[in-house]
N, C-alpha and C positions, 0 to 999 in steps of 0.2 A: 487571389487564388482561384476564383471562379467557382467556388463551391460554398454551400451553406452548411457550416459546421456548428457544433455545440456552442451556445452562448457562454461567454467567459467574462465575468463582471469586472475584471481589472481594466478592460477597455484599452488594451495595448494597441498602439497605432500601427505596429508592425504586423498585426494579424487581421484577417477578415473575421475570424472567430473572436468572441469575447469570452474569456475563460474565468470560471469562478474558483478553481482550485483543484485539488487532487484527491481522488480516493486512494489513488494509490497510496488512491490510489494508492495509495499506501499499501506496504506489504507487511502484514503481521507475521511474526515468526516466533517460534518457541524459544523459551529461555535456554541459555547456554551456561552451564555450571562453572565454566572456567574464566568468566569475566572478572575483572578487578574494579575497584571503586575509585580509581584516580582519573577517570575520564578517557578521552580518546587520544591515542598517540599520534605520531606524525603521519599525515596522509601521504600516500604514494600513488603515483600513476601506474596503471597496469593495462593489460590488453584491451584495446578499444573495442566497443561493440561493432558488429559488422556494418551498422548504419546509424546515423543520428537517430535518437530515440527519446521519447518522453511519454508520460502517462501510460506506460506499460505496467504489468504486474509481474514481479519476480519472486520466486520461491526457492528454498533450499531443501535438498533431500540427498542423503548419503554422500555429502561432500561435493555435490554439484549444484550449480545455480541454473535455473530454467526461467527464461523471460518470455512472456506471452503477449503478443499483440504490440502495437506501438502507434505513435503519431510521428511521422517522419517529415523531412523537409522535401516534399515533392508531391506528385500526384500519382496514384491515390495517396491521400495523407494518412489514412488509417489502414493498416494491413493486418493480415492473419499470420504473419511470420512468427516462428518460435525458434529460439536459439538456446543452446546450453553450453556450459563450460565447467571444467574442473576448478575447484577452489583449493588454495594452499596458503601457507604462511608467506609464500613468495608472490601471491597475487592471484589473478585469474588466468587460466590457461587459454588455449585456442578455442574461440567460439565456433560451434558447429551448428548447422541448420538441422532441425528435426521436424517431426510431424506438425504440419500447419494446423492452426486452430480452425474449427469448422466455418468461421465467418470472420471478416475483418472486425477488429475490436480495439477499443481503448477505454480507459476509465473503468475497466472491470476490476474485481477484487478476487485474487486467487489465494488459496491456502493449500497446505499439505497435511495429509494424515494417512498413516499406514502405507506409505510408499505410493500414494496416489495424489495427483493435483486436481483440485476442484475450482472452477472459475465461474463466478456469479455475475450475471448481468453485463453491463458495459454499454458502450456508445458506438454508433457507426455514423458515417457521413452520408448514408442514404436512408430514406424513410423506411421503417418507422423510427429510426434513430436510437431510441432506448430499447434495451433488451430485457426480457425476463428469463431468457434461456440460461441453462446451467449445463456445463459439460465437465467431464472428468476423464482422466487417462492415467495409466500406470507410468511410473518414472523408473529409470535405470541408468547405468553408466553408458548405455547406448543411446539415450535420449528419451523422448516422450513417445509412448505407445499410441494406439488408436484412441482417438477422442470419441466418447459416447455421450449421447444426450441423457439427462436424468431429470429429476423433478424440477420443474420451473420455479423460479422465485414467485412469491405471491403477487408481485407487481413489477412492471418495468422499472429498472433501476440502474443508476450508474453513480460513481463517486462515493459509494458507501465504503465502509471499512469492515472487513470480515476477519475473524480470528477463530482459532481452534483450541478446544480444551476438552480432554476426556472423551475424545471421539465424537464430539459435537461441534458444529459450526454455528457461529453467532454473527449476524450482520447488522451493523448499526447505521441508521440514517441513510443519506444519499439523496439523489435528486432524479427527477424525470421530467424536468421542466418546472417543477415545484420542489421545494425542500421538505423533507420529512423527518420526524423523530421516531418513526417506526423501527422496531427491532424484531427480527425473526431468528429462530434457531431450528436446527434439524440434525438428525443422526447421520453420521457418515459411515460408509462401509465400502468394501470392494465392489458392491453392486450399485453404488451411486449414492445419491442424497435421498434421505427419507422425507417424510411429510414435514413441510415448513409450518411452524407454529408461532403465532405472535406471542411476544413476551413483554416485559416491562419497557415502556417507551423511554427514549432518551429525554433528558430534561428540557431540550430545546430542539427545534428543527436544525439539522446540521448536515454538511457535506464537506468532503475534502479534509476531514479530520484524520488522524492516524491513531489506530488502536493497537495495543499490544496485550499479551497475556503474560502473567507471572503468577506461579502457583495456580490457584483456582479463581483468580480475579482478572477482570478486564479493566484496562485504563485507557481512556480516550482523550487525546490531546488536541486542543485548539480546533481549527476548522473555519468554515465559512457559513454565514447565515445571511439570508436575503433581507434581514431587518438591520438597520444601523445599530451598532457600529460595524457590521459586516465581518471584519476580521476578529476572530475570537481568541481569547487567551484562557478561557475556562477549561478546566480538566475535571473529568468525572470518572468514578470507578464503581464497580459493582461485583458481587459474588456470582460465579457461574456454577451451574449444576445441570443435571439431566432434566430438571424441571424448567430451565430457562435462566433468565437474568434476574438477579435480586434487585433490591432497591438501589438506584443510582445515588451516589453521594458526591458532593463537591469536595475537591481537595486543592492542594496548592496550585495556583494558576501558573501557566507557562510564563516565562520571563518577558515575552513580547506577544502582542496579538499576531497570529500567523496562520497561514494555511499553505497546503502544498508541501509541507514538511514530510519527511519519511522517518518514522520512529522504529527502533528495534529494542527488544528486551534481552538482557543477558545477565544471569546470576543476580536477579532481584534488583537490577538497575535498568532504567530506560534511557536511551540515547536518541535524541531527535536532531536530524540533520537538515539544515537550510530551511527554505520556505519563502513565502511572499507576504509582505504587509504594506504594500504600496511601492515597494522596491524589492528587487531580488537580494537575498541575503546569503552570507556564507557562515552564519552563526550556527554553532552546535552547542547544545546543552544536555546535561544529564542529571538524573535524580534517583534517589533510592525509592524502591517500591516495597510496600508492606500491606498487610490487611487493614491498616489504618489509613492508607492512601499513599500519596506521593510526597516525598520529602522536599527539601529545599533544592530548587533548580540551580545548577552551577554551570558556568560557561567553561568550555573546554576547547581543544584545538580547532581553529576555524577550518572550514572546508576550503580547498584550493581555489574555488571559483564561486562567484555569486550566482545562485541558481535556485530553482525550485522544480518540484516534480521529478526528482530522481526516484529510483526504487532501490531501497537498501535492504540487505539481508545480513544475517549473522551466522558464522560457522566457526567453531573451534576458537572462540575468543577474538575473532577478527570481524570487522564490519566491511562490507563491500557495497558500493553505491554505483548504480548503473544509470547513465544518461541524465536527462533532465532538460529543462527549458530556461533559456536566458535571452529570449528574443528569437531563438530558433532552437530546435532540438540539437542535442550534442551526443556524440558517440563516446565521450570521455567516461572512463571508469576509474574510480579511486578506491583504495582500501586502507585500513588502519587497524592497529592493535587496540583492543579494549583493555 
């Protein structure tokens, strides 16, 4: 590729970069009250993304999906492109370009609160590589408004997983050349992000986990650690409040060690889609969420392709998964009923 990109520990021979997993990368989303407990229905193909994409961060607001940044099959590999589209029970509508992110970015974590999107940290293919910058913008049916800078994260970070609850953002783990168990939170408003405050550390350094919120609890699934066995299956949960994150407690482990999965929460259930554990998978699992933790993980309808690093979102009892990596970024988008 002729560039020096972020180290990726799976050592894929098809990449110059070596990747450890996804924050997306993971995209945390709010619970949807219309989900049911029988798993995921048939996956269907829908409108492809305008370009092959992976390690972007997608969010939902007002029946639209907005995807920020990406890693594409070309040069430059990381871009500042932002696209949005209407969601329905028929799938994803036409993708439209909207206001570009202020800088090329991938591996950031974006969340939605009060009609605004907030994106934290991320990674670039040019020095200094890891960002502490935080930007936010209003969302509407016309796209993304003007991006504004707000309070920087306390450290450079990528590959963390951020969630929103009660008007606060909570960001868990991540990496900046080293893995961290640090957790920070801050108040969100139409004026940006307030002061970041350190809170209860995660039980282990972690990156590329996928965290979701249900009720007033956060649940973080699997991920990658730089100490053997590397691929994690551990799941932890904690109570959220305006004072921060409570005590982390271990709960039912994921069915397989995995990272680069994308999890969503809907009506007190968590659904985790694909991932990497030495091979690309198409496995999808779901489990019940409660104040006691995560219930038994059950297998459900497999994803149409073996892949990891998609960005999945949920809207009106449907899950929509955008892009991903299986040796190259893909523009494929699939959706299914929950």
